[in-house]
MIGU-830626 format. One line per field, with one value per residue: x, y, z of N, C-alpha, C in turn; residue number from 1. Coordinates in nm, 2 decimals. Layout:
n.X c(X,...);
n.Y c(Y,...);
n.Z c(Z,...);
ca.X c(X,...);
ca.Y c(Y,...);
ca.Z c(Z,...);
c.X c(X,...);
c.Y c(Y,...);
c.Z c(Z,...);
k c(NUM,...);
# end
This chain:
n.X c(1.71,1.68,1.91,1.84,1.55,1.51,1.58,1.41,1.14,1.25,1.25,0.94,0.84,0.90,0.70,0.45,0.18,0.29,0.46,0.37,0.46,0.76,1.02,1.28,1.55,1.49,1.40,1.60,1.85,1.66,1.67,1.89,2.05,2.24,2.14,2.09,2.01,1.80,1.65,1.65,1.45,1.25,1.17,1.08,0.93,0.69,0.61,0.48,0.30,0.26,0.38,0.31,0.33,0.37,0.20,0.33,0.44,0.63,0.68,0.74,0.48,0.27,0.11,-0.24,-0.23,-0.07,-0.24,-0.44,-0.40,-0.31,-0.59,-0.66,-0.57,-0.64,-0.93,-0.87,-0.82,-1.05,-1.15,-1.26,-1.49,-1.64,-1.60,-1.76,-2.06,-2.10,-1.92,-2.01,-2.27,-2.20,-2.07,-2.35,-2.48,-2.29,-2.23,-2.01,-1.65,-1.52,-1.29,-1.11,-0.87,-0.54,-0.19,0.09,0.25,0.54,0.60,0.53,0.49,0.32,0.00,-0.26,-0.48,-0.77,-1.06,-1.31,-1.54,-1.75,-1.80,-2.17,-2.09,-2.03,-1.79,-1.50,-1.30,-0.98,-0.77,-0.95,-0.80,-0.60,-0.43,-0.27,-0.07,0.12,0.11,0.18,0.05,-0.23,-0.54,-0.69,-0.44,-0.33,-0.47,-0.44,-0.15,-0.17,-0.23,-0.01,0.26,0.55,0.53,0.55,0.78,0.93,0.89,0.96,1.20,1.35,1.39,1.07,0.92,0.75,0.42,0.30,0.22,0.12,0.18,0.32,0.64,0.84,0.87,0.86,0.60,0.46,0.36,0.24,0.02,-0.10,-0.10,-0.35,-0.51,-0.58,-0.67,-0.93,-1.01,-1.02,-0.89,-0.73,-0.66,-0.53,-0.56,-0.28,-0.16,-0.27,-0.34,-0.62,-0.76,-0.95,-0.95,-1.07,-1.06,-1.11,-0.97,-1.00,-1.07,-0.92,-1.00,-0.87,-0.82,-0.61,-0.51,-0.61,-0.65,-0.82,-1.06,-1.28,-1.34,-1.28,-1.33,-1.31,-1.17,-1.35,-1.57,-1.55,-1.57,-1.44,-1.71,-1.90,-1.74,-1.69,-1.99,-2.04,-1.82,-1.93,-2.04,-1.84,-1.69,-1.89,-1.91,-1.65,-1.68,-1.83,-1.76,-1.56,-1.66,-1.77,-1.56,-1.52,-1.42,-1.42,-1.48,-1.35,-1.61,-1.79,-1.93,-1.91,-2.11,-2.09,-1.87,-2.03,-2.15,-2.04,-1.79,-1.48,-1.21,-0.87,-0.54,-0.32,0.02,0.22,0.19,0.02,-0.21,-0.59,-0.85,-1.09,-1.21,-1.34,-1.48,-1.40,-1.61,-1.85,-2.21,-2.41,-2.57,-2.92,-3.00,-2.73,-2.74,-2.99,-2.82,-2.62,-2.77,-2.87,-2.67,-2.54,-2.81,-2.80,-2.54,-2.60,-2.78);
n.Y c(-1.07,-1.39,-1.44,-1.60,-1.56,-1.29,-1.30,-1.41,-1.26,-0.99,-1.10,-1.13,-0.94,-0.77,-0.79,-0.60,-0.39,-0.28,-0.43,-0.74,-0.97,-1.12,-1.29,-1.57,-1.47,-1.15,-1.13,-1.17,-1.00,-0.80,-0.79,-0.84,-1.08,-1.41,-1.59,-1.86,-1.90,-1.75,-1.89,-2.13,-2.04,-1.97,-2.18,-2.32,-2.19,-2.18,-2.49,-2.45,-2.32,-2.06,-1.88,-1.82,-1.97,-1.88,-2.07,-2.12,-1.83,-1.90,-1.70,-1.58,-1.48,-1.41,-1.61,-1.75,-1.84,-1.65,-1.42,-1.53,-1.54,-1.24,-1.21,-1.26,-1.13,-0.91,-0.93,-1.04,-0.77,-0.62,-0.39,-0.36,-0.46,-0.32,-0.09,-0.12,-0.09,0.21,0.31,0.20,0.39,0.64,0.62,0.55,0.82,1.01,0.93,0.83,0.65,0.54,0.50,0.25,0.31,0.24,0.31,0.24,0.01,-0.03,0.11,0.42,0.61,0.52,0.39,0.16,0.04,-0.09,-0.16,-0.04,0.05,0.04,0.35,0.48,0.59,0.59,0.68,0.65,0.72,0.60,0.28,0.00,-0.21,-0.07,-0.12,0.02,0.34,0.62,0.79,1.09,1.21,1.10,1.13,0.99,0.90,1.16,1.26,1.10,1.14,1.37,1.42,1.25,1.36,1.25,1.03,1.12,1.25,1.02,0.99,1.19,1.12,1.05,1.14,1.31,1.15,1.30,1.24,1.38,1.70,1.85,1.73,1.74,1.77,1.89,1.91,2.19,2.24,2.06,2.05,2.27,2.19,1.96,2.14,2.24,2.04,1.96,2.15,2.21,1.93,1.78,1.65,1.72,1.59,1.70,1.64,1.55,1.25,1.13,1.25,1.50,1.40,1.40,1.42,1.33,1.31,1.17,1.17,0.85,0.76,0.54,0.38,0.49,0.71,0.73,0.81,0.53,0.51,0.60,0.72,0.78,0.97,0.95,1.14,1.21,1.51,1.71,1.64,1.70,1.92,2.26,2.34,2.12,2.01,2.14,2.10,1.84,1.79,1.78,1.50,1.36,1.38,1.34,1.02,0.94,1.04,0.81,0.61,0.61,0.62,0.40,0.21,0.32,0.53,0.87,1.22,1.46,1.56,1.37,1.19,1.15,1.28,1.56,1.64,1.56,1.75,1.99,1.96,1.91,1.68,1.74,1.75,1.88,1.93,2.00,1.96,1.69,1.70,1.59,1.75,1.94,2.14,2.38,2.31,2.43,2.42,2.46,2.52,2.31,2.16,2.11,1.84,1.75,1.74,1.61,1.39,1.34,1.30,1.10,0.89,0.94,0.79,0.53,0.47,0.44,0.26);
n.Z c(0.65,0.46,0.18,-0.03,-0.05,-0.08,-0.34,-0.49,-0.39,-0.49,-0.82,-0.80,-0.75,-1.04,-1.16,-1.29,-1.38,-1.62,-1.72,-1.76,-1.85,-1.85,-2.03,-2.03,-2.02,-2.07,-1.78,-1.60,-1.72,-1.66,-1.32,-1.26,-1.24,-1.25,-1.51,-1.47,-1.22,-1.20,-1.35,-1.19,-0.95,-1.11,-1.21,-0.96,-0.82,-1.03,-1.03,-0.78,-0.82,-0.81,-1.03,-1.38,-1.69,-2.03,-2.29,-2.56,-2.62,-2.40,-2.18,-1.85,-1.61,-1.36,-1.13,-1.05,-0.74,-0.63,-0.67,-0.53,-0.22,-0.21,-0.26,-0.04,0.17,0.18,0.20,0.49,0.58,0.64,0.58,0.27,0.28,0.50,0.36,0.12,0.12,0.11,-0.11,-0.32,-0.34,-0.34,-0.62,-0.73,-0.67,-0.74,-1.05,-1.15,-1.18,-0.88,-0.64,-0.37,-0.16,-0.04,0.08,-0.03,0.20,0.20,0.02,-0.01,-0.20,-0.36,-0.45,-0.37,-0.52,-0.32,-0.39,-0.61,-0.82,-1.13,-1.29,-1.42,-1.70,-2.00,-2.12,-1.97,-1.67,-1.69,-1.72,-1.61,-1.50,-1.34,-1.08,-0.88,-0.87,-0.87,-0.58,-0.49,-0.68,-0.79,-0.66,-0.45,-0.32,-0.24,-0.05,0.14,0.19,0.26,0.54,0.69,0.74,0.77,0.66,0.41,0.38,0.34,0.05,-0.04,-0.04,-0.31,-0.65,-0.78,-0.99,-1.33,-1.46,-1.67,-1.79,-1.57,-1.36,-1.03,-0.92,-0.77,-0.40,-0.30,-0.39,-0.41,-0.13,-0.09,-0.21,-0.08,0.16,0.11,0.06,0.34,0.42,0.32,0.34,0.15,-0.12,-0.49,-0.80,-1.07,-1.30,-1.37,-1.34,-1.55,-1.86,-1.87,-1.71,-1.37,-1.07,-0.71,-0.38,-0.06,0.30,0.52,0.83,1.11,1.40,1.58,1.51,1.30,0.96,0.76,0.47,0.19,-0.03,-0.33,-0.66,-1.00,-1.34,-1.67,-1.75,-1.87,-1.73,-1.48,-1.36,-1.20,-1.11,-1.08,-0.89,-0.69,-0.61,-0.59,-0.37,-0.10,-0.07,-0.15,0.15,0.28,0.25,0.30,0.54,0.67,0.64,0.79,1.04,1.05,1.10,1.37,1.40,1.57,1.65,1.87,1.94,1.96,1.75,1.36,1.27,1.26,1.04,0.80,0.79,0.65,0.81,0.90,1.00,1.08,1.15,1.37,1.27,1.40,1.70,1.66,1.72,1.75,1.57,1.46,1.20,1.01,0.67,0.38,0.20,-0.07,0.08,0.08,-0.22,-0.29,-0.39,-0.35,-0.05,-0.03,-0.08,0.14,0.33,0.32,0.27,0.58,0.69,0.60,0.72,0.96,0.94);
ca.X c(1.63,1.75,1.92,1.77,1.40,1.52,1.60,1.22,1.09,1.26,1.16,0.77,0.83,0.94,0.60,0.40,0.09,0.32,0.51,0.33,0.54,0.94,1.11,1.39,1.69,1.47,1.37,1.76,1.92,1.61,1.71,2.08,2.13,2.28,2.02,2.09,1.98,1.66,1.57,1.58,1.42,1.13,1.08,1.03,0.77,0.61,0.57,0.46,0.14,0.29,0.42,0.27,0.43,0.28,0.25,0.38,0.56,0.71,0.70,0.66,0.37,0.20,0.00,-0.32,-0.19,-0.07,-0.40,-0.58,-0.33,-0.35,-0.72,-0.72,-0.51,-0.74,-1.03,-0.84,-0.80,-1.19,-1.19,-1.26,-1.62,-1.70,-1.67,-1.83,-2.20,-2.05,-1.83,-2.15,-2.38,-2.07,-2.09,-2.47,-2.48,-2.19,-2.24,-1.83,-1.57,-1.52,-1.21,-1.08,-0.71,-0.45,-0.11,0.19,0.31,0.68,0.64,0.45,0.52,0.24,-0.14,-0.30,-0.67,-0.82,-1.18,-1.30,-1.67,-1.71,-1.93,-2.26,-2.05,-1.98,-1.65,-1.46,-1.12,-0.88,-0.82,-0.98,-0.69,-0.50,-0.44,-0.18,-0.09,0.17,0.06,0.16,0.01,-0.38,-0.61,-0.64,-0.24,-0.25,-0.57,-0.37,-0.04,-0.17,-0.22,0.11,0.39,0.64,0.55,0.53,0.93,0.96,0.84,1.07,1.33,1.37,1.30,0.94,0.87,0.69,0.37,0.25,0.29,0.07,0.27,0.38,0.74,0.83,0.87,0.77,0.47,0.33,0.37,0.13,-0.10,-0.10,-0.15,-0.51,-0.61,-0.54,-0.77,-1.08,-1.09,-1.03,-0.81,-0.74,-0.56,-0.56,-0.46,-0.13,-0.11,-0.35,-0.39,-0.77,-0.83,-0.94,-1.00,-1.16,-1.09,-1.13,-0.91,-1.11,-0.95,-0.95,-1.08,-0.74,-0.80,-0.50,-0.54,-0.54,-0.73,-0.93,-1.25,-1.25,-1.39,-1.20,-1.35,-1.26,-1.17,-1.46,-1.72,-1.55,-1.47,-1.47,-1.83,-1.91,-1.64,-1.79,-2.13,-2.04,-1.72,-1.95,-2.06,-1.74,-1.66,-1.96,-1.86,-1.52,-1.68,-1.94,-1.69,-1.45,-1.75,-1.80,-1.40,-1.50,-1.38,-1.51,-1.43,-1.35,-1.74,-1.84,-1.96,-1.88,-2.22,-2.05,-1.82,-2.11,-2.23,-1.94,-1.65,-1.33,-1.12,-0.76,-0.45,-0.23,0.08,0.29,0.17,-0.08,-0.34,-0.68,-0.91,-1.21,-1.19,-1.46,-1.45,-1.41,-1.65,-1.98,-2.31,-2.45,-2.70,-3.05,-2.99,-2.62,-2.79,-3.03,-2.78,-2.55,-2.83,-2.92,-2.53,-2.59,-2.88,-2.79,-2.42,-2.67,-2.84);
ca.Y c(-1.15,-1.50,-1.43,-1.63,-1.49,-1.11,-1.29,-1.43,-1.13,-0.95,-1.13,-1.12,-0.76,-0.75,-0.82,-0.48,-0.37,-0.24,-0.53,-0.84,-1.10,-1.17,-1.39,-1.56,-1.37,-1.07,-1.09,-1.16,-0.88,-0.69,-0.80,-0.81,-1.20,-1.51,-1.65,-2.03,-1.86,-1.66,-2.06,-2.20,-2.00,-1.92,-2.28,-2.35,-2.09,-2.26,-2.59,-2.38,-2.21,-1.90,-1.79,-1.90,-1.96,-1.89,-2.21,-2.07,-1.77,-1.90,-1.54,-1.61,-1.43,-1.43,-1.73,-1.79,-1.86,-1.45,-1.39,-1.57,-1.50,-1.10,-1.13,-1.35,-1.04,-0.82,-0.98,-1.02,-0.64,-0.63,-0.23,-0.34,-0.51,-0.28,0.03,-0.13,-0.01,0.35,0.34,0.19,0.45,0.74,0.63,0.61,0.95,1.08,0.84,0.81,0.54,0.58,0.38,0.29,0.31,0.25,0.33,0.05,0.04,-0.06,0.23,0.51,0.64,0.44,0.41,0.01,0.05,-0.25,-0.17,0.02,0.05,0.17,0.43,0.48,0.66,0.56,0.74,0.67,0.80,0.53,0.15,-0.09,-0.31,-0.05,-0.14,0.09,0.46,0.71,0.84,1.23,1.28,1.07,1.23,0.91,0.89,1.28,1.27,0.98,1.20,1.48,1.40,1.19,1.41,1.12,0.95,1.22,1.25,0.92,0.99,1.32,1.14,1.07,1.26,1.27,1.14,1.36,1.18,1.47,1.84,1.91,1.71,1.84,1.73,2.00,1.90,2.28,2.27,1.92,2.07,2.36,2.14,1.92,2.20,2.28,1.94,1.94,2.29,2.20,1.82,1.67,1.64,1.71,1.53,1.82,1.57,1.48,1.14,1.05,1.40,1.53,1.28,1.43,1.34,1.41,1.20,1.25,1.03,0.78,0.73,0.44,0.41,0.56,0.85,0.74,0.82,0.45,0.50,0.72,0.70,0.90,0.96,1.02,1.13,1.29,1.68,1.80,1.60,1.70,2.09,2.39,2.36,2.00,1.93,2.21,2.04,1.71,1.73,1.75,1.41,1.27,1.35,1.25,0.92,0.92,1.04,0.69,0.50,0.64,0.62,0.22,0.18,0.32,0.68,0.95,1.36,1.52,1.57,1.28,1.10,1.22,1.39,1.72,1.57,1.51,1.86,2.02,2.01,1.82,1.61,1.78,1.69,1.96,1.89,2.02,1.88,1.62,1.67,1.58,1.91,1.98,2.24,2.43,2.32,2.56,2.41,2.57,2.49,2.16,2.19,2.05,1.67,1.66,1.77,1.50,1.26,1.32,1.28,0.95,0.87,0.96,0.73,0.41,0.47,0.43,0.10);
ca.Z c(0.50,0.37,0.06,-0.11,-0.03,-0.12,-0.48,-0.49,-0.38,-0.64,-0.95,-0.83,-0.78,-1.15,-1.25,-1.31,-1.47,-1.72,-1.75,-1.64,-1.87,-1.96,-2.11,-1.91,-2.06,-2.02,-1.66,-1.58,-1.70,-1.57,-1.22,-1.28,-1.19,-1.35,-1.61,-1.43,-1.08,-1.24,-1.42,-1.10,-0.88,-1.12,-1.19,-0.84,-0.81,-1.13,-0.96,-0.67,-0.88,-0.78,-1.16,-1.45,-1.84,-2.14,-2.35,-2.70,-2.59,-2.31,-2.17,-1.75,-1.58,-1.22,-1.11,-0.97,-0.65,-0.59,-0.63,-0.41,-0.13,-0.19,-0.21,0.11,0.28,0.17,0.31,0.61,0.63,0.67,0.56,0.17,0.33,0.55,0.28,-0.02,0.05,0.10,-0.23,-0.43,-0.32,-0.40,-0.77,-0.75,-0.65,-0.88,-1.16,-1.20,-1.10,-0.73,-0.60,-0.24,-0.20,0.06,0.08,0.00,0.32,0.17,-0.08,-0.02,-0.29,-0.46,-0.35,-0.39,-0.50,-0.34,-0.43,-0.75,-0.88,-1.24,-1.29,-1.52,-1.78,-2.11,-2.16,-1.79,-1.67,-1.73,-1.76,-1.51,-1.47,-1.28,-0.93,-0.83,-0.94,-0.79,-0.46,-0.52,-0.86,-0.76,-0.57,-0.33,-0.28,-0.16,0.05,0.24,0.23,0.37,0.68,0.73,0.74,0.78,0.52,0.28,0.39,0.27,-0.06,-0.09,-0.05,-0.38,-0.71,-0.82,-1.13,-1.39,-1.55,-1.73,-1.73,-1.46,-1.20,-0.87,-0.91,-0.66,-0.30,-0.24,-0.47,-0.32,0.02,-0.06,-0.24,0.05,0.30,0.06,0.09,0.51,0.45,0.28,0.38,0.03,-0.23,-0.63,-0.88,-1.17,-1.44,-1.29,-1.37,-1.69,-1.92,-1.91,-1.57,-1.28,-0.97,-0.58,-0.26,0.15,0.36,0.60,0.98,1.18,1.55,1.65,1.44,1.19,0.81,0.68,0.34,0.14,-0.12,-0.42,-0.78,-1.14,-1.46,-1.76,-1.67,-1.88,-1.69,-1.38,-1.36,-1.07,-1.05,-1.07,-0.80,-0.54,-0.58,-0.47,-0.27,0.06,-0.04,-0.06,0.27,0.38,0.24,0.39,0.66,0.71,0.66,0.93,1.15,1.06,1.12,1.48,1.45,1.63,1.67,1.98,2.00,1.97,1.59,1.21,1.24,1.23,0.92,0.69,0.76,0.63,0.87,0.84,1.10,1.05,1.23,1.41,1.24,1.52,1.80,1.64,1.86,1.67,1.57,1.40,1.11,0.90,0.51,0.31,0.04,-0.05,0.09,0.02,-0.29,-0.28,-0.46,-0.25,0.09,0.03,-0.04,0.24,0.48,0.23,0.37,0.69,0.75,0.57,0.80,1.13,0.97);
c.X c(1.71,1.81,1.84,1.62,1.42,1.51,1.45,1.14,1.14,1.24,1.03,0.76,0.87,0.83,0.46,0.31,0.13,0.38,0.51,0.37,0.65,0.95,1.23,1.49,1.62,1.49,1.54,1.82,1.81,1.66,1.84,2.12,2.14,2.15,2.00,2.03,1.82,1.57,1.53,1.47,1.29,1.06,1.02,0.92,0.65,0.56,0.46,0.28,0.16,0.34,0.37,0.37,0.34,0.31,0.33,0.50,0.61,0.78,0.63,0.55,0.33,0.10,-0.09,-0.34,-0.19,-0.19,-0.48,-0.49,-0.37,-0.48,-0.75,-0.69,-0.57,-0.88,-1.00,-0.87,-0.96,-1.20,-1.26,-1.46,-1.66,-1.71,-1.75,-1.98,-2.18,-2.03,-1.95,-2.24,-2.31,-2.13,-2.25,-2.49,-2.41,-2.22,-2.08,-1.78,-1.55,-1.38,-1.18,-0.95,-0.60,-0.29,0.03,0.27,0.51,0.74,0.52,0.43,0.39,0.14,-0.18,-0.44,-0.70,-0.97,-1.23,-1.50,-1.68,-1.85,-2.03,-2.18,-2.01,-1.83,-1.62,-1.34,-1.01,-0.90,-0.87,-0.90,-0.58,-0.50,-0.35,-0.14,0.04,0.08,0.03,0.12,-0.15,-0.41,-0.62,-0.54,-0.27,-0.38,-0.49,-0.24,-0.04,-0.19,-0.13,0.22,0.51,0.67,0.59,0.71,1.01,0.93,0.90,1.18,1.44,1.30,1.20,0.92,0.73,0.58,0.29,0.30,0.22,0.15,0.31,0.53,0.82,0.84,0.78,0.63,0.38,0.31,0.26,0.00,-0.17,-0.22,-0.34,-0.58,-0.63,-0.71,-0.93,-1.10,-1.04,-0.95,-0.83,-0.64,-0.62,-0.50,-0.27,-0.05,-0.17,-0.37,-0.50,-0.81,-0.82,-0.98,-1.05,-1.14,-1.03,-1.06,-0.98,-1.02,-1.01,-1.00,-0.98,-0.75,-0.67,-0.57,-0.52,-0.56,-0.77,-1.01,-1.26,-1.33,-1.28,-1.30,-1.29,-1.28,-1.29,-1.60,-1.68,-1.46,-1.54,-1.64,-1.87,-1.85,-1.71,-1.93,-2.11,-1.89,-1.77,-1.99,-1.98,-1.71,-1.73,-1.95,-1.78,-1.59,-1.78,-1.85,-1.61,-1.52,-1.77,-1.65,-1.42,-1.43,-1.48,-1.41,-1.45,-1.54,-1.82,-1.84,-1.89,-1.99,-2.19,-1.95,-1.88,-2.14,-2.15,-1.81,-1.56,-1.23,-0.96,-0.67,-0.35,-0.06,0.21,0.29,0.11,-0.15,-0.48,-0.79,-1.02,-1.21,-1.32,-1.38,-1.47,-1.49,-1.82,-2.09,-2.38,-2.56,-2.83,-3.03,-2.90,-2.66,-2.85,-2.95,-2.69,-2.64,-2.89,-2.77,-2.52,-2.68,-2.86,-2.65,-2.50,-2.74,-2.76);
c.Y c(-1.26,-1.43,-1.41,-1.58,-1.37,-1.16,-1.30,-1.31,-1.02,-0.97,-1.11,-0.96,-0.69,-0.69,-0.70,-0.49,-0.36,-0.30,-0.66,-0.95,-1.09,-1.27,-1.42,-1.45,-1.22,-1.02,-1.10,-1.06,-0.74,-0.68,-0.78,-0.97,-1.28,-1.58,-1.79,-1.97,-1.84,-1.81,-2.09,-2.19,-2.00,-2.09,-2.39,-2.28,-2.17,-2.38,-2.58,-2.34,-2.10,-1.78,-1.88,-1.89,-1.95,-2.01,-2.18,-1.94,-1.77,-1.79,-1.59,-1.48,-1.48,-1.52,-1.66,-1.72,-1.74,-1.43,-1.43,-1.55,-1.34,-1.09,-1.19,-1.18,-0.96,-0.83,-0.98,-0.86,-0.57,-0.48,-0.23,-0.36,-0.40,-0.16,0.02,-0.05,0.14,0.40,0.36,0.30,0.57,0.78,0.63,0.74,1.03,1.03,0.80,0.74,0.59,0.42,0.41,0.24,0.38,0.29,0.20,0.08,-0.01,0.08,0.29,0.58,0.64,0.40,0.25,0.06,-0.10,-0.31,-0.06,0.00,0.14,0.22,0.42,0.51,0.58,0.55,0.75,0.72,0.68,0.36,0.07,-0.15,-0.23,-0.07,-0.07,0.24,0.49,0.81,0.98,1.28,1.22,1.17,1.16,0.92,1.04,1.33,1.17,1.07,1.32,1.53,1.30,1.21,1.35,1.07,1.00,1.20,1.14,0.91,1.06,1.27,1.05,1.14,1.24,1.26,1.25,1.25,1.27,1.60,1.90,1.85,1.74,1.77,1.75,2.00,2.01,2.31,2.14,1.99,2.14,2.25,2.04,1.96,2.26,2.19,1.97,2.03,2.27,2.08,1.70,1.71,1.58,1.66,1.64,1.72,1.57,1.35,1.09,1.20,1.38,1.45,1.33,1.38,1.40,1.27,1.27,1.10,0.97,0.73,0.62,0.48,0.49,0.72,0.88,0.75,0.69,0.40,0.61,0.66,0.83,0.88,0.99,1.01,1.19,1.44,1.76,1.78,1.64,1.85,2.15,2.32,2.24,1.95,2.01,2.13,1.87,1.66,1.73,1.59,1.32,1.28,1.31,1.11,0.88,0.92,0.92,0.61,0.50,0.57,0.48,0.16,0.23,0.45,0.78,1.07,1.37,1.51,1.50,1.15,1.20,1.26,1.50,1.72,1.60,1.65,2.00,2.07,1.90,1.81,1.67,1.74,1.82,1.89,1.90,1.93,1.73,1.58,1.68,1.75,1.87,2.14,2.28,2.40,2.45,2.55,2.48,2.46,2.41,2.18,2.09,1.89,1.66,1.66,1.67,1.35,1.23,1.28,1.13,0.80,0.82,0.84,0.57,0.41,0.42,0.29,0.00);
c.Z c(0.45,0.23,-0.05,-0.16,-0.07,-0.24,-0.52,-0.48,-0.51,-0.76,-0.93,-0.80,-0.96,-1.23,-1.21,-1.38,-1.61,-1.81,-1.72,-1.73,-1.86,-1.94,-1.98,-1.91,-2.02,-1.89,-1.58,-1.56,-1.63,-1.38,-1.15,-1.18,-1.32,-1.36,-1.54,-1.30,-1.15,-1.28,-1.28,-1.01,-0.98,-1.17,-1.09,-0.79,-0.97,-1.10,-0.89,-0.74,-0.87,-0.88,-1.25,-1.59,-1.92,-2.23,-2.48,-2.68,-2.51,-2.16,-1.99,-1.69,-1.40,-1.20,-1.02,-0.78,-0.52,-0.55,-0.51,-0.27,-0.10,-0.19,-0.02,0.21,0.30,0.26,0.42,0.67,0.67,0.57,0.38,0.18,0.35,0.46,0.18,-0.02,0.00,-0.03,-0.32,-0.40,-0.32,-0.55,-0.80,-0.73,-0.75,-1.03,-1.23,-1.08,-0.99,-0.69,-0.43,-0.24,-0.06,0.02,0.15,0.12,0.32,0.10,-0.11,-0.13,-0.41,-0.35,-0.43,-0.42,-0.49,-0.36,-0.52,-0.78,-0.97,-1.25,-1.45,-1.69,-1.90,-2.18,-1.97,-1.80,-1.71,-1.70,-1.61,-1.44,-1.39,-1.14,-0.86,-0.90,-0.79,-0.66,-0.47,-0.62,-0.86,-0.65,-0.44,-0.22,-0.14,-0.02,0.16,0.32,0.32,0.46,0.74,0.67,0.71,0.71,0.38,0.26,0.28,0.10,-0.11,-0.12,-0.19,-0.54,-0.78,-0.98,-1.23,-1.48,-1.65,-1.65,-1.63,-1.31,-1.12,-0.86,-0.80,-0.53,-0.27,-0.27,-0.40,-0.19,-0.02,-0.10,-0.15,0.15,0.24,0.11,0.28,0.52,0.45,0.30,0.27,-0.04,-0.37,-0.69,-1.03,-1.29,-1.46,-1.29,-1.49,-1.70,-1.96,-1.82,-1.50,-1.18,-0.84,-0.48,-0.13,0.16,0.49,0.74,1.06,1.31,1.64,1.61,1.34,1.05,0.73,0.51,0.30,-0.01,-0.19,-0.52,-0.90,-1.23,-1.54,-1.73,-1.73,-1.81,-1.53,-1.34,-1.24,-1.01,-0.99,-0.87,-0.66,-0.48,-0.52,-0.35,-0.11,0.03,-0.07,0.04,0.31,0.35,0.32,0.51,0.74,0.72,0.77,1.01,1.21,1.11,1.27,1.53,1.51,1.66,1.83,2.08,2.00,1.82,1.48,1.21,1.21,1.05,0.82,0.71,0.71,0.72,0.83,0.94,1.02,1.15,1.25,1.39,1.30,1.62,1.79,1.73,1.76,1.67,1.46,1.31,1.02,0.79,0.49,0.15,0.03,-0.04,-0.02,-0.10,-0.26,-0.30,-0.38,-0.15,0.12,0.05,0.09,0.34,0.44,0.33,0.48,0.75,0.69,0.67,0.95,1.11,1.05);
k c(1,2,3,4,5,6,7,8,9,10,11,12,13,14,15,16,17,18,19,20,21,22,23,24,25,26,27,28,29,30,31,32,33,34,35,36,37,38,39,40,41,42,43,44,45,46,47,48,49,50,51,52,53,54,55,56,57,58,59,60,61,62,63,64,65,66,67,68,69,70,71,72,73,74,75,76,77,78,79,80,81,82,83,84,85,86,87,88,89,90,91,92,93,94,95,96,97,98,99,100,101,102,103,104,105,106,107,108,109,110,111,112,113,114,115,116,117,118,119,120,121,122,123,124,125,126,127,128,129,130,131,132,133,134,135,136,137,138,139,140,141,142,143,144,145,146,147,148,149,150,151,152,153,154,155,156,157,158,159,160,161,162,163,164,165,166,167,168,169,170,171,172,173,174,175,176,177,178,179,180,181,182,183,184,185,186,187,188,189,190,191,192,193,194,195,196,197,198,199,200,201,202,203,204,205,206,207,208,209,210,211,212,213,214,215,216,217,218,219,220,221,222,223,224,225,226,227,228,229,230,231,232,233,234,235,236,237,238,239,240,241,242,243,244,245,246,247,248,249,250,251,252,253,254,255,256,257,258,259,260,261,262,263,264,265,266,267,268,269,270,271,272,273,274,275,276,277,278,279,280,281,282,283,284,285,286,287,288,289,290,291,292,293,294,295,296,297,298,299,300,301);
# end
């Protein structure tokens, strides 16, 4: 890659949810580049609409044109539109905020949320502006990592930051947690990223059986206790199954019908052979059973 392009990407990557604006001097120090070089690049990006500049503070921020291209990229993926009806149905059933996430292809230590439907509750889990989170300590991220051991090794390549006292920062602890995810078919985030916020998610497979995304819910811990998780886990699994089936995935036995009745597709991590394994979750309660059947019916329409 050309050195000049590397510098442009390095500058753009400096803008995050935690640091959405930069003065020229601070930005130059952050990326360790000469101030005149940063100024030249940022003015060029400003003229093209890729970045913007606050008229009073003179701080740089990302421009609308980047948002337009990002939205186009997500739309071209097709997954968001394909999953949207199922994401909305899950929110209506559970009443909590639902997210659809994918792993960052450059750095899989992060999950990127490509869609979100807010729950009906007044008190919600976190900031609606959150567009990415550490994959190893949120449910959507762990649901994907559990079925992709080669990617997990990349996440373990550097120390894992602890966000709360519950964050699993030791590889051995995270490995055990991911093994439990494979066993039951869904992942859990027990206040590992934000204190008092709990989440659960299930993986989404494409037509080749690869895990490409995850769908999950999050809520304050007092609303998403063990009994509630046990009750709604089958519905989250059913949602992931329906999205996967809409994407063309089928199990060895045919379709995802077995998945929605309490089984989970897992992967033999030694041989990489697709398999269907019985889920350890409890039997569906009557309301959830009706919801799961409704999800299956909607998926056939």
